[in-house]
C-alpha positions as CSV (number, residue, x, y, z in Angstrom):
1,X,-108.8,-46.5,45.2
2,X,-110.5,-48.3,42.5
3,X,-113.2,-50.9,42.9
4,X,-110.8,-53.5,41.6
5,X,-108.2,-52.9,44.3
6,X,-110.8,-53.0,47.0
7,X,-112.5,-56.1,45.8
8,X,-112.4,-59.0,48.4
9,X,-110.7,-61.3,45.9
10,X,-107.9,-58.8,45.1
11,X,-107.2,-58.2,48.8
12,X,-107.0,-61.9,49.4
13,X,-104.3,-62.2,46.8
14,X,-102.1,-59.5,48.4
15,X,-100.3,-61.9,50.8
16,X,-99.8,-64.4,47.9
17,X,-98.4,-61.6,45.7
18,X,-96.0,-60.5,48.4
19,X,-94.9,-64.1,48.9
20,X,-94.4,-64.5,45.2
21,X,-92.2,-61.4,45.0
22,X,-90.2,-62.6,48.0
23,X,-89.7,-66.0,46.3
24,X,-88.6,-64.3,43.1
25,X,-86.2,-62.1,45.0
26,X,-84.7,-65.1,46.8
27,X,-84.4,-67.0,43.6
28,X,-82.6,-64.1,42.0
29,X,-80.2,-63.8,45.0
30,X,-79.6,-67.5,44.9
31,X,-78.8,-67.4,41.2
32,X,-76.4,-64.5,41.7
33,X,-74.7,-66.3,44.7
34,X,-74.4,-69.5,42.7
35,X,-72.9,-67.7,39.7
36,X,-70.4,-65.9,42.0
37,X,-69.4,-69.2,43.7
38,X,-69.0,-71.0,40.4
39,X,-66.8,-68.2,39.1
40,X,-64.6,-68.2,42.2
41,X,-64.3,-72.0,42.1
42,X,-63.4,-72.0,38.4
43,X,-60.8,-69.2,39.0
44,X,-59.3,-71.1,42.0
45,X,-59.1,-74.4,40.0
46,X,-57.6,-72.5,37.1
47,X,-54.8,-71.2,39.4
48,X,-54.2,-74.7,40.6
49,X,-53.7,-75.8,37.0
50,X,-51.2,-73.0,36.6
51,X,-49.3,-74.3,39.7
52,X,-49.4,-77.8,38.3
53,X,-48.1,-76.7,34.9
54,X,-45.3,-74.5,36.4
55,X,-44.1,-77.3,38.6
56,X,-44.1,-79.9,35.8
57,X,-42.5,-77.6,33.3
58,X,-39.9,-76.3,35.7
59,X,-39.1,-79.8,36.8
60,X,-38.5,-81.0,33.2
61,X,-36.4,-77.9,32.4
62,X,-34.3,-78.3,35.5
63,X,-33.7,-82.0,34.8
64,X,-32.7,-81.3,31.2
65,X,-30.7,-78.1,31.6
66,X,-29.7,-77.9,35.3
67,X,-30.7,-75.7,38.2
68,X,-29.5,-72.3,39.2
69,X,-25.7,-72.0,39.4
70,X,-25.9,-70.6,42.9
71,X,-27.9,-73.6,44.1
72,X,-25.5,-76.0,42.5
73,X,-22.6,-74.3,44.2
74,X,-24.3,-74.4,47.6
75,X,-25.8,-77.9,47.4
76,X,-23.6,-79.7,44.9
77,X,-24.5,-82.0,42.1
78,X,-27.6,-83.3,43.9
79,X,-29.3,-79.9,43.5
80,X,-30.4,-80.4,39.9
81,X,-32.1,-83.8,40.4
82,X,-33.7,-82.8,43.7
83,X,-34.9,-79.4,42.5
84,X,-36.1,-81.0,39.2
85,X,-37.9,-84.2,40.4
86,X,-39.8,-82.6,43.3
87,X,-41.7,-80.0,41.3
88,X,-42.2,-82.4,38.4
89,X,-43.8,-85.0,40.6
90,X,-45.7,-82.4,42.6
91,X,-47.1,-80.8,39.4
92,X,-48.1,-84.2,38.0
93,X,-49.8,-85.2,41.2
94,X,-51.7,-81.9,41.4
95,X,-52.8,-82.2,37.8
96,X,-53.9,-85.8,38.3
97,X,-55.9,-84.8,41.3
98,X,-57.6,-81.9,39.4
99,X,-58.5,-84.0,36.3
100,X,-59.9,-86.9,38.3
101,X,-63.7,-87.2,38.4
102,X,-64.6,-86.6,41.1
103,X,-61.5,-84.5,42.0
104,X,-59.0,-86.2,44.2
105,X,-58.4,-83.6,46.9
106,X,-55.8,-85.8,48.7
107,X,-53.7,-86.0,45.5
108,X,-54.0,-82.2,45.1
109,X,-52.8,-81.8,48.7
110,X,-49.8,-84.1,48.2
111,X,-48.9,-82.3,45.0
112,X,-49.3,-78.9,46.6
113,X,-47.1,-79.9,49.6
114,X,-44.4,-81.1,47.2
115,X,-44.6,-77.8,45.3
116,X,-44.6,-75.9,48.6
117,X,-41.5,-77.7,49.7
118,X,-39.8,-77.0,46.4
119,X,-40.7,-73.3,46.6
120,X,-39.4,-73.0,50.2
121,X,-36.2,-74.9,49.3
122,X,-35.5,-72.5,46.4
123,X,-36.4,-69.5,48.5
124,X,-33.9,-70.7,51.2
125,X,-31.3,-71.5,48.5
126,X,-31.5,-68.1,46.9
127,X,-31.5,-66.4,50.4
128,X,-28.3,-68.3,51.2
129,X,-26.8,-67.3,47.8
130,X,-27.7,-63.7,48.3
131,X,-26.4,-63.4,51.9
132,X,-23.2,-65.3,51.2
133,X,-22.4,-63.0,48.3
134,X,-21.4,-65.8,45.9
135,X,-20.8,-63.1,43.3
136,X,-23.1,-64.8,40.8
137,X,-25.6,-63.1,38.6
138,X,-28.3,-65.3,40.3
139,X,-27.4,-64.0,43.7
140,X,-30.0,-61.2,43.4
141,X,-32.9,-61.0,45.8
142,X,-35.8,-61.1,43.3
143,X,-36.0,-65.0,43.2
144,X,-36.7,-64.9,46.9
145,X,-39.8,-62.8,46.2
146,X,-40.9,-65.0,43.3
147,X,-40.6,-68.4,45.1
148,X,-41.7,-66.9,48.4
149,X,-44.8,-65.5,46.7
150,X,-45.5,-68.9,45.1
151,X,-45.2,-70.6,48.4
152,X,-47.6,-68.1,50.0
153,X,-50.1,-68.7,47.2
154,X,-49.8,-72.5,47.7
155,X,-50.5,-72.0,51.4
156,X,-53.7,-70.2,50.5
157,X,-54.7,-73.1,48.2
158,X,-53.9,-75.6,51.0
159,X,-56.0,-73.6,53.5
160,X,-59.0,-73.6,51.0
161,X,-58.6,-77.4,50.4
162,X,-58.6,-78.0,54.1
163,X,-62.1,-76.3,54.2
164,X,-63.2,-78.3,51.2
165,X,-62.2,-81.6,52.9
166,X,-64.0,-80.5,56.1
167,X,-67.3,-79.8,54.2
168,X,-67.0,-83.1,52.3
169,X,-66.6,-85.0,55.6
170,X,-69.5,-83.2,57.1
171,X,-71.6,-84.0,54.1
172,X,-70.7,-87.6,54.2
173,X,-71.4,-87.8,57.9
174,X,-74.9,-86.3,57.5
175,X,-75.7,-88.3,54.4
176,X,-74.1,-91.6,55.1
177,X,-71.2,-91.3,52.7
178,X,-73.5,-90.8,49.7
């Protein structure tokens, strides 16, 4: 050991040096966790924008060109307006909630529930068409997987927003609504 390492002043700095290294390690871990959380949140919000866009675009297309023939045969002339307006309004409400500053989670939830209802209704309609063998080209099972999958994704988003609302309420309770 050198005289410098054994000097009283150097030995007295050891606890401070250890503490400094621990603080640097914690700061680096915090920076990494913050970056990961930011990426995950940005990714989730991007997916919500995709749902909003799909709903609005699909609604406009259905209202202007009609819905699937199998759904019109099952549900009659009301199928196109119903399957058009619900996703259009749901997509627009979701988009409005996302663009609000601060974000309007209640608007997002309403928009997502409308889109979920639309996805489930289309899933049911295509299941009915498939099992009743309407003999139409659209009576194939793949739309069930598409709309069922979208419905499952929306359920994941709703579950996450439930947690976001819970954290916000807890924050407001602790900090007096500030």
